[in-house]
N, CA and C atoms as a LAMMPS dump frame, in Angstrom:
ITEM: TIMESTEP
0
ITEM: NUMBER OF ATOMS
384
ITEM: BOX BOUNDS ff ff ff
-5.0000000000000000e+02 5.0000000000000000e+02
-5.0000000000000000e+02 5.0000000000000000e+02
-5.0000000000000000e+02 5.0000000000000000e+02
ITEM: ATOMS id mol type element x y z
1 1 1 N -302.42 367.858 46.258
2 1 2 C -301.923 366.975 47.269
3 1 3 C -300.925 365.99 46.658
4 2 1 N -301.222 365.52 45.455
5 2 2 C -300.305 364.596 44.806
6 2 3 C -298.966 365.248 44.52
7 3 1 N -298.993 366.481 44.098
8 3 2 C -297.751 367.183 43.785
9 3 3 C -296.909 367.38 45.04
10 4 1 N -297.543 367.66 46.162
11 4 2 C -296.81 367.842 47.413
12 4 3 C -296.154 366.535 47.82
13 5 1 N -296.895 365.424 47.721
14 5 2 C -296.353 364.118 48.071
15 5 3 C -295.175 363.767 47.169
16 6 1 N -295.35 363.924 45.87
17 6 2 C -294.301 363.561 44.923
18 6 3 C -293.084 364.462 45.06
19 7 1 N -293.302 365.753 45.237
20 7 2 C -292.191 366.689 45.357
21 7 3 C -291.397 366.444 46.636
22 8 1 N -292.09 366.227 47.744
23 8 2 C -291.364 365.994 48.997
24 8 3 C -290.612 364.676 48.961
25 9 1 N -291.162 363.677 48.309
26 9 2 C -290.48 362.399 48.21
27 9 3 C -289.248 362.497 47.321
28 10 1 N -289.351 363.213 46.225
29 10 2 C -288.195 363.413 45.35
30 10 3 C -287.12 364.199 46.084
31 11 1 N -287.522 365.14 46.93
32 11 2 C -286.551 365.88 47.732
33 11 3 C -285.832 364.981 48.742
34 12 1 N -286.431 363.866 49.13
35 12 2 C -285.766 362.901 49.997
36 12 3 C -284.826 362.009 49.195
37 13 1 N -285.223 361.648 47.997
38 13 2 C -284.44 360.719 47.185
39 13 3 C -283.207 361.389 46.594
40 14 1 N -283.337 362.586 46.108
41 14 2 C -282.267 363.269 45.374
42 14 3 C -280.96 363.416 46.167
43 15 1 N -280.966 363.904 47.403
44 15 2 C -279.688 364.041 48.125
45 15 3 C -278.995 362.7 48.382
46 16 1 N -279.758 361.668 48.65
47 16 2 C -279.154 360.349 48.895
48 16 3 C -278.494 359.808 47.64
49 17 1 N -279.028 360.161 46.492
50 17 2 C -278.481 359.683 45.236
51 17 3 C -277.229 360.456 44.845
52 18 1 N -277.202 361.753 45.097
53 18 2 C -276.111 362.609 44.654
54 18 3 C -274.905 362.539 45.584
55 19 1 N -275.101 362.702 46.867
56 19 2 C -273.999 362.814 47.82
57 19 3 C -273.508 361.438 48.267
58 20 1 N -272.234 361.168 48.06
59 20 2 C -271.666 359.884 48.474
60 20 3 C -271.468 359.812 49.986
61 21 1 N -271.482 360.949 50.66
62 21 2 C -271.389 360.946 52.123
63 21 3 C -272.647 360.364 52.765
64 22 1 N -273.735 360.381 52.026
65 22 2 C -275.003 359.877 52.554
66 22 3 C -275.229 358.403 52.22
67 23 1 N -274.24 357.74 51.626
68 23 2 C -274.367 356.323 51.301
69 23 3 C -274.002 355.482 52.525
70 24 1 N -274.895 355.508 53.505
71 24 2 C -274.734 354.725 54.727
72 24 3 C -275.947 353.801 54.849
73 25 1 N -275.826 352.694 55.582
74 25 2 C -276.913 351.713 55.641
75 25 3 C -278.276 352.283 56.018
76 26 1 N -278.329 353.153 56.994
77 26 2 C -279.623 353.71 57.405
78 26 3 C -280.282 354.48 56.273
79 27 1 N -279.506 355.221 55.514
80 27 2 C -280.081 356.003 54.423
81 27 3 C -280.59 355.125 53.287
82 28 1 N -280.036 353.932 53.129
83 28 2 C -280.581 353.014 52.129
84 28 3 C -281.991 352.593 52.501
85 29 1 N -282.232 352.383 53.793
86 29 2 C -283.589 352.062 54.244
87 29 3 C -284.536 353.235 54.023
88 30 1 N -284.064 354.436 54.321
89 30 2 C -284.892 355.621 54.114
90 30 3 C -285.157 355.831 52.629
91 31 1 N -284.166 355.549 51.792
92 31 2 C -284.342 355.655 50.349
93 31 3 C -285.379 354.648 49.85
94 32 1 N -285.333 353.43 50.362
95 32 2 C -286.318 352.421 49.983
96 32 3 C -287.726 352.848 50.4
97 33 1 N -287.85 353.416 51.591
98 33 2 C -289.146 353.93 52.044
99 33 3 C -289.619 355.074 51.16
100 34 1 N -288.703 355.965 50.786
101 34 2 C -289.072 357.098 49.931
102 34 3 C -289.53 356.621 48.561
103 35 1 N -288.883 355.598 48.016
104 35 2 C -289.298 355.059 46.718
105 35 3 C -290.69 354.436 46.826
106 36 1 N -290.936 353.696 47.895
107 36 2 C -292.264 353.099 48.096
108 36 3 C -293.331 354.187 48.199
109 37 1 N -293.05 355.239 48.957
110 37 2 C -294.022 356.324 49.103
111 37 3 C -294.226 357.089 47.795
112 38 1 N -293.152 357.271 47.031
113 38 2 C -293.284 357.939 45.732
114 38 3 C -294.151 357.112 44.795
115 39 1 N -293.937 355.81 44.781
116 39 2 C -294.744 354.958 43.91
117 39 3 C -296.205 354.918 44.349
118 40 1 N -296.452 354.986 45.65
119 40 2 C -297.841 355.086 46.12
120 40 3 C -298.466 356.376 45.591
121 41 1 N -297.723 357.473 45.659
122 41 2 C -298.24 358.752 45.185
123 41 3 C -298.451 358.811 43.689
124 42 1 N -297.664 358.042 42.943
125 42 2 C -297.764 358.084 41.478
126 42 3 C -298.704 357.012 40.938
127 43 1 N -298.653 355.812 41.501
128 43 2 C -299.411 354.695 40.94
129 43 3 C -300.731 354.398 41.636
130 44 1 N -300.856 354.745 42.889
131 44 2 C -302.061 354.356 43.627
132 44 3 C -303.03 355.518 43.807
133 45 1 N -302.553 356.652 44.318
134 45 2 C -303.446 357.777 44.606
135 45 3 C -304.266 358.252 43.404
136 46 1 N -303.658 358.502 42.241
137 46 2 C -304.468 359.014 41.128
138 46 3 C -305.569 358.049 40.711
139 47 1 N -305.245 356.759 40.647
140 47 2 C -306.246 355.79 40.231
141 47 3 C -307.3 355.571 41.304
142 48 1 N -306.912 355.656 42.565
143 48 2 C -307.897 355.53 43.64
144 48 3 C -308.895 356.68 43.603
145 49 1 N -308.386 357.888 43.334
146 49 2 C -309.297 359.033 43.228
147 49 3 C -310.209 358.895 42.019
148 50 1 N -309.666 358.426 40.903
149 50 2 C -310.48 358.265 39.697
150 50 3 C -311.527 357.177 39.883
151 51 1 N -311.143 356.087 40.518
152 51 2 C -312.066 354.984 40.702
153 51 3 C -313.077 355.238 41.805
154 52 1 N -312.825 356.213 42.654
155 52 2 C -313.814 356.596 43.654
156 52 3 C -315.041 357.204 42.98
157 53 1 N -314.803 357.923 41.915
158 53 2 C -315.889 358.558 41.176
159 53 3 C -316.625 357.547 40.306
160 54 1 N -315.89 356.58 39.763
161 54 2 C -316.524 355.587 38.891
162 54 3 C -316.965 354.388 39.706
163 55 1 N -317.56 353.437 39.035
164 55 2 C -318.039 352.237 39.731
165 55 3 C -317.052 351.086 39.549
166 56 1 N -315.827 351.341 39.893
167 56 2 C -314.774 350.333 39.721
168 56 3 C -315.021 349.107 40.581
169 57 1 N -315.608 349.305 41.728
170 57 2 C -315.78 348.191 42.642
171 57 3 C -316.742 347.144 42.09
172 58 1 N -317.628 347.546 41.186
173 58 2 C -318.595 346.615 40.632
174 58 3 C -318.109 345.98 39.337
175 59 1 N -317.1 346.559 38.724
176 59 2 C -316.551 346.038 37.479
177 59 3 C -315.123 345.573 37.733
178 60 1 N -314.94 344.29 37.835
179 60 2 C -313.62 343.726 38.132
180 60 3 C -312.788 343.649 36.852
181 61 1 N -312.415 344.763 36.296
182 61 2 C -311.603 344.758 35.085
183 61 3 C -310.119 344.818 35.44
184 62 1 N -309.278 344.795 34.435
185 62 2 C -307.837 344.727 34.633
186 62 3 C -307.306 345.949 35.383
187 63 1 N -307.817 347.136 35.063
188 63 2 C -307.329 348.35 35.727
189 63 3 C -307.605 348.325 37.224
190 64 1 N -308.755 347.834 37.612
191 64 2 C -309.089 347.753 39.039
192 64 3 C -308.201 346.738 39.744
193 65 1 N -307.946 345.609 39.098
194 65 2 C -307.076 344.604 39.694
195 65 3 C -305.651 345.128 39.826
196 66 1 N -305.15 345.808 38.804
197 66 2 C -303.798 346.37 38.869
198 66 3 C -303.676 347.409 39.974
199 67 1 N -304.691 348.274 40.093
200 67 2 C -304.662 349.276 41.153
201 67 3 C -304.66 348.608 42.513
202 68 1 N -305.458 347.573 42.665
203 68 2 C -305.53 346.858 43.935
204 68 3 C -304.199 346.17 44.258
205 69 1 N -303.573 345.544 43.265
206 69 2 C -302.29 344.884 43.466
207 69 3 C -301.228 345.907 43.86
208 70 1 N -301.156 347.023 43.115
209 70 2 C -300.174 348.064 43.438
210 70 3 C -300.427 348.65 44.823
211 71 1 N -301.685 348.832 45.164
212 71 2 C -302.023 349.383 46.473
213 71 3 C -301.51 348.466 47.588
214 72 1 N -301.78 347.18 47.478
215 72 2 C -301.351 346.242 48.517
216 72 3 C -299.826 346.127 48.546
217 73 1 N -299.206 345.986 47.379
218 73 2 C -297.747 345.819 47.335
219 73 3 C -297.047 347.04 47.906
220 74 1 N -297.416 348.218 47.442
221 74 2 C -296.69 349.42 47.843
222 74 3 C -296.982 349.813 49.282
223 75 1 N -298.199 349.615 49.738
224 75 2 C -298.512 349.902 51.144
225 75 3 C -297.78 348.938 52.071
226 76 1 N -297.757 347.667 51.694
227 76 2 C -297.042 346.678 52.5
228 76 3 C -295.543 346.956 52.496
229 77 1 N -295.002 347.329 51.335
230 77 2 C -293.573 347.656 51.259
231 77 3 C -293.246 348.848 52.155
232 78 1 N -294.108 349.833 52.157
233 78 2 C -293.891 351.004 53.003
234 78 3 C -293.9 350.62 54.479
235 79 1 N -294.851 349.798 54.88
236 79 2 C -294.944 349.369 56.277
237 79 3 C -293.729 348.525 56.668
238 80 1 N -293.335 347.602 55.797
239 80 2 C -292.188 346.749 56.108
240 80 3 C -290.884 347.549 56.129
241 81 1 N -290.778 348.566 55.287
242 81 2 C -289.6 349.436 55.342
243 81 3 C -289.541 350.191 56.658
244 82 1 N -290.68 350.624 57.159
245 82 2 C -290.71 351.266 58.475
246 82 3 C -290.289 350.299 59.573
247 83 1 N -290.691 349.042 59.455
248 83 2 C -290.268 348.035 60.435
249 83 3 C -288.76 347.833 60.384
250 84 1 N -288.199 347.795 59.18
251 84 2 C -286.747 347.629 59.039
252 84 3 C -286 348.837 59.61
253 85 1 N -286.537 350.026 59.391
254 85 2 C -285.913 351.225 59.956
255 85 3 C -285.948 351.164 61.479
256 86 1 N -287.044 350.682 62.047
257 86 2 C -287.121 350.594 63.507
258 86 3 C -286.145 349.557 64.048
259 87 1 N -285.94 348.458 63.345
260 87 2 C -284.932 347.469 63.764
261 87 3 C -283.544 348.081 63.705
262 88 1 N -283.249 348.799 62.627
263 88 2 C -281.954 349.464 62.48
264 88 3 C -281.718 350.464 63.604
265 89 1 N -282.713 351.266 63.907
266 89 2 C -282.571 352.265 64.97
267 89 3 C -282.477 351.609 66.338
268 90 1 N -283.16 350.48 66.545
269 90 2 C -283.05 349.755 67.814
270 90 3 C -281.607 349.35 68.065
271 91 1 N -280.977 348.752 67.06
272 91 2 C -279.577 348.344 67.229
273 91 3 C -278.659 349.541 67.396
274 92 1 N -278.956 350.646 66.706
275 92 2 C -278.102 351.832 66.825
276 92 3 C -278.184 352.45 68.218
277 93 1 N -279.358 352.399 68.842
278 93 2 C -279.541 353.023 70.154
279 93 3 C -279.216 352.058 71.302
280 94 1 N -279.69 350.832 71.208
281 94 2 C -279.53 349.892 72.328
282 94 3 C -278.211 349.129 72.305
283 95 1 N -277.615 348.982 71.135
284 95 2 C -276.347 348.257 71.013
285 95 3 C -275.367 349.053 70.148
286 96 1 N -274.991 350.241 70.588
287 96 2 C -274.167 351.101 69.723
288 96 3 C -272.777 350.541 69.424
289 97 1 N -272.218 349.771 70.332
290 97 2 C -270.882 349.233 70.092
291 97 3 C -270.888 348.093 69.074
292 98 1 N -271.963 347.355 69.028
293 98 2 C -272.07 346.232 68.095
294 98 3 C -272.777 346.617 66.799
295 99 1 N -273.249 347.846 66.715
296 99 2 C -274.058 348.264 65.566
297 99 3 C -273.302 348.115 64.252
298 100 1 N -272.083 348.616 64.18
299 100 2 C -271.328 348.593 62.917
300 100 3 C -271.019 347.169 62.464
301 101 1 N -270.854 346.256 63.405
302 101 2 C -270.555 344.879 63.014
303 101 3 C -271.819 344.091 62.663
304 102 1 N -272.946 344.439 63.274
305 102 2 C -274.187 343.725 63.004
306 102 3 C -274.956 344.286 61.818
307 103 1 N -274.975 345.597 61.679
308 103 2 C -275.745 346.239 60.61
309 103 3 C -274.76 346.823 59.599
310 104 1 N -274.7 346.206 58.427
311 104 2 C -273.837 346.705 57.368
312 104 3 C -274.634 346.751 56.062
313 105 1 N -273.978 347.114 54.979
314 105 2 C -274.687 347.25 53.699
315 105 3 C -275.316 345.934 53.253
316 106 1 N -274.654 344.832 53.516
317 106 2 C -275.19 343.526 53.115
318 106 3 C -276.481 343.208 53.876
319 107 1 N -276.464 343.414 55.179
320 107 2 C -277.654 343.151 56.003
321 107 3 C -278.797 344.071 55.587
322 108 1 N -278.488 345.335 55.355
323 108 2 C -279.526 346.283 54.928
324 108 3 C -280.083 345.874 53.569
325 109 1 N -279.213 345.434 52.664
326 109 2 C -279.675 344.968 51.353
327 109 3 C -280.623 343.786 51.475
328 110 1 N -280.289 342.854 52.362
329 110 2 C -281.171 341.707 52.595
330 110 3 C -282.501 342.174 53.182
331 111 1 N -282.454 343.112 54.127
332 111 2 C -283.69 343.626 54.73
333 111 3 C -284.577 344.277 53.671
334 112 1 N -283.978 345.05 52.782
335 112 2 C -284.747 345.726 51.73
336 112 3 C -285.323 344.704 50.753
337 113 1 N -284.511 343.734 50.346
338 113 2 C -285.003 342.709 49.417
339 113 3 C -286.121 341.878 50.036
340 114 1 N -285.976 341.528 51.299
341 114 2 C -287.034 340.762 51.97
342 114 3 C -288.304 341.61 52.09
343 115 1 N -288.152 342.885 52.418
344 115 2 C -289.322 343.763 52.536
345 115 3 C -290.088 343.835 51.224
346 116 1 N -289.383 344.105 50.142
347 116 2 C -290.041 344.218 48.836
348 116 3 C -290.536 342.862 48.348
349 117 1 N -289.795 341.787 48.638
350 117 2 C -290.225 340.456 48.224
351 117 3 C -291.491 340.015 48.943
352 118 1 N -291.529 340.213 50.241
353 118 2 C -292.727 339.856 51.011
354 118 3 C -293.909 340.723 50.571
355 119 1 N -293.658 341.992 50.312
356 119 2 C -294.735 342.88 49.85
357 119 3 C -295.277 342.416 48.503
358 120 1 N -294.38 342.065 47.578
359 120 2 C -294.829 341.602 46.259
360 120 3 C -295.603 340.287 46.375
361 121 1 N -295.089 339.379 47.178
362 121 2 C -295.767 338.099 47.366
363 121 3 C -297.142 338.295 48.007
364 122 1 N -297.214 339.159 49
365 122 2 C -298.486 339.447 49.655
366 122 3 C -299.483 340.059 48.673
367 123 1 N -299.029 341.023 47.888
368 123 2 C -299.921 341.665 46.925
369 123 3 C -300.418 340.707 45.878
370 124 1 N -299.559 339.846 45.386
371 124 2 C -299.959 338.91 44.343
372 124 3 C -300.903 337.844 44.898
373 125 1 N -300.578 337.32 46.075
374 125 2 C -301.412 336.269 46.66
375 125 3 C -302.781 336.803 47.071
376 126 1 N -302.814 337.971 47.713
377 126 2 C -304.097 338.497 48.194
378 126 3 C -305.013 338.994 47.088
379 127 1 N -304.432 339.471 46.01
380 127 2 C -305.244 340.117 44.984
381 127 3 C -305.548 339.24 43.777
382 128 1 N -304.952 338.1 43.695
383 128 2 C -305.212 337.248 42.514
384 128 3 C -306.166 336.138 42.823
């Protein structure tokens, strides 16, 4: 299951990185979501499966705290990236004439930075 998740996510990331025709604001949001999902598949899933077998919940060691922080940060980043994609699509569908002037690379960059920043802040505050 991990290999399927990682392989499909890499298949989403690779074309956006290679083809300059795909360097459009919407694809930057999708790329950010793909990176968040890839990191969940690499950093959270394996340790969650390993700690399910062990008694991690009773031993608050560094590995358990790190897994918990990564889980909250990456899950929150994924959810916030989906929210940003829905805002982008709302403007594209409901305000198509104003879309290019309202949604540009700068706005998308701010949306991505805010998404990851809020996710990091949430993970650090909730888990520490």
